[in-house]
C-alpha positions as CSV (number, residue, x, y, z in Angstrom):
1,M,72.4,-96.5,80.4
2,S,74.3,-98.3,82.5
3,I,77.4,-96.8,84.4
4,A,79.7,-98.5,82.2
5,L,78.2,-97.2,78.9
6,A,77.9,-93.6,80.4
7,F,81.4,-94.2,81.4
8,M,82.4,-94.8,77.8
9,A,80.8,-92.2,76.2
10,V,82.8,-89.9,78.7
11,V,85.6,-91.3,77.3
12,S,85.5,-92.0,73.8
13,S,84.4,-88.9,73.1
14,A,88.0,-87.6,74.0
15,W,89.8,-89.7,71.9
16,I,92.0,-88.5,68.9
17,T,91.1,-89.8,66.0
18,P,93.7,-91.8,63.9
19,H,96.1,-89.5,61.7
20,R,96.1,-92.0,58.9
21,S,92.3,-93.7,58.2
22,E,94.4,-96.8,57.0
23,E,95.1,-97.1,60.9
24,G,93.2,-98.9,63.3
25,K,91.4,-100.5,60.9
26,S,93.6,-103.7,61.8
27,P,95.9,-104.1,65.2
28,E,98.7,-105.4,62.2
29,S,98.0,-101.3,60.9
30,V,98.1,-100.3,64.4
31,I,101.9,-101.9,65.5
32,A,102.8,-101.4,62.1
33,A,102.3,-97.7,62.4
34,V,103.5,-97.2,66.2
35,Y,107.0,-98.5,64.6
36,D,106.8,-96.2,61.1
37,V,106.5,-93.1,64.5
38,I,109.5,-94.3,66.3
39,S,112.2,-94.5,63.3
40,G,113.8,-92.8,61.6
41,P,116.7,-91.3,60.4
42,A,118.7,-89.1,62.5
43,G,118.1,-85.9,62.7
44,Q,114.0,-86.9,61.1
45,K,111.2,-85.0,63.5
46,R,108.8,-88.4,64.7
47,D,105.1,-87.5,64.3
48,W,104.1,-87.8,67.6
49,E,100.0,-86.2,67.6
50,R,100.2,-90.2,65.6
51,M,101.7,-91.4,68.0
52,R,99.2,-90.7,70.5
53,S,96.2,-91.1,68.0
54,L,97.2,-95.0,68.2
55,F,96.8,-95.3,72.2
56,A,93.9,-95.3,74.0
57,P,93.1,-92.8,76.7
58,N,95.5,-93.9,80.1
59,A,97.1,-96.2,77.6
60,T,101.4,-97.3,79.1
61,L,104.1,-98.4,77.9
62,T,106.5,-100.4,80.0
63,A,109.8,-101.5,80.1
64,I,111.3,-104.2,81.5
65,G,114.9,-105.0,82.1
66,K,117.9,-104.9,84.8
67,G,119.4,-102.8,87.0
68,R,123.1,-101.6,87.3
69,D,122.4,-103.7,90.6
70,G,121.1,-106.6,88.5
71,K,118.3,-106.8,89.9
72,V,114.7,-106.8,87.0
73,R,113.0,-103.5,87.1
74,R,110.4,-102.1,84.8
75,Q,109.8,-98.6,84.5
76,V,105.9,-97.5,83.1
77,L,105.6,-95.3,81.2
78,T,102.9,-93.0,79.4
79,V,102.2,-91.7,75.7
80,E,103.7,-88.7,76.9
81,D,106.6,-89.5,79.0
82,Y,107.3,-92.3,76.3
83,I,107.7,-88.6,74.1
84,K,109.5,-86.6,76.6
85,L,111.9,-88.6,77.5
86,S,112.7,-90.9,74.3
87,G,111.8,-88.2,71.6
88,P,115.0,-86.2,71.7
89,Y,117.1,-89.7,71.6
90,L,115.3,-90.7,68.6
91,E,115.2,-87.8,67.1
92,E,119.1,-86.7,68.1
93,K,120.7,-90.4,67.3
94,G,118.8,-92.2,64.9
95,F,116.7,-95.3,65.6
96,F,114.7,-98.3,63.1
97,E,112.6,-100.8,65.0
98,T,111.7,-103.5,62.7
99,E,109.3,-106.5,63.7
100,I,111.1,-109.5,62.6
101,A,108.1,-112.2,63.8
102,S,104.7,-111.9,65.4
103,R,101.9,-114.7,67.1
104,S,98.5,-113.0,68.3
105,E,95.4,-114.4,70.0
106,K,92.3,-112.7,69.8
107,F,88.7,-112.5,71.7
108,R,86.1,-110.5,70.4
109,D,88.1,-106.7,70.8
110,L,90.9,-107.5,72.8
111,V,94.1,-109.3,71.0
112,H,97.3,-109.8,72.5
113,V,100.3,-110.1,70.2
114,W,103.8,-110.9,70.7
115,S,105.8,-108.9,68.3
116,T,109.1,-109.7,68.0
117,Y,111.7,-107.0,66.9
118,E,115.2,-105.5,65.8
119,S,116.6,-102.2,66.5
120,R,118.9,-100.5,64.8
121,S,120.4,-96.8,64.2
122,K,120.7,-97.3,61.0
123,K,118.2,-98.8,58.5
124,E,121.6,-100.5,57.5
125,D,123.7,-101.1,60.4
126,K,123.0,-105.1,61.6
127,P,120.5,-104.7,65.0
128,F,122.3,-103.7,67.8
129,A,119.5,-105.2,69.8
130,R,116.8,-107.9,70.1
131,G,113.3,-108.0,72.1
132,I,110.0,-108.8,72.5
133,N,107.1,-106.5,72.5
134,S,103.8,-107.6,74.3
135,F,101.0,-105.1,72.7
136,Q,97.6,-105.1,73.9
137,L,94.8,-103.5,71.5
138,W,91.4,-103.2,72.5
139,N,88.5,-102.1,69.1
140,D,86.1,-99.7,70.6
141,G,83.7,-101.0,68.1
142,T,85.3,-98.3,65.2
143,R,89.0,-98.9,65.2
144,W,92.0,-100.7,67.3
145,Y,93.9,-98.5,69.8
146,V,96.6,-99.9,71.5
147,L,96.3,-100.1,75.8
148,S,99.8,-101.1,76.3
149,I,103.0,-101.7,74.9
150,V,105.6,-104.0,77.1
151,W,108.5,-105.1,76.5
152,Q,111.9,-106.8,76.6
153,E,115.0,-106.8,75.3
154,E,116.7,-110.4,75.3
155,D,120.2,-111.2,76.5
156,A,123.2,-114.0,75.9
157,Q,122.0,-115.9,79.0
158,N,118.2,-115.5,77.9
159,P,117.9,-115.4,74.0
160,I,114.2,-114.5,72.1
161,P,112.6,-118.3,72.1
162,E,112.5,-119.7,68.6
163,K,108.5,-119.7,68.9
164,Y,108.8,-116.0,68.7
165,V,111.2,-115.4,65.9
166,G,109.4,-117.5,63.3
167,K,111.2,-120.9,63.5
168,G,109.6,-122.9,65.9
């Protein structure tokens, strides 16, 4: 057995199985599940075990945005960091993120999805933000996992290009 195959066997034995049987069968099912887990009304606990089951070990979530000084920054989080830092806000204030368009490219066991989203505090509210989530997903031969999500919100100077909202 090669070193790479031995490493994969050890790592894959530590993975969390999908929380729901349909999750992981397609890139779309994983992305829909991520949006579903983080979305919900104020006071609703999120299913963080389900969230963990969607991500490969050592996966990252990276927010890109401007700091108070106007410089573009990035904040890289593990899934546990995201749960710890964002979880209380999502559960206390309420938050709904909805995919409004997507574009994807696939090569073998790797897929990249540009997922355009809208964010709301309540389902019926007008969006308070829009942006793009860049999902990288990987299939281990049995199911799809999120390797990383990188996101950035649009602003007045940098609106989302038409090709990412389904009109281009």
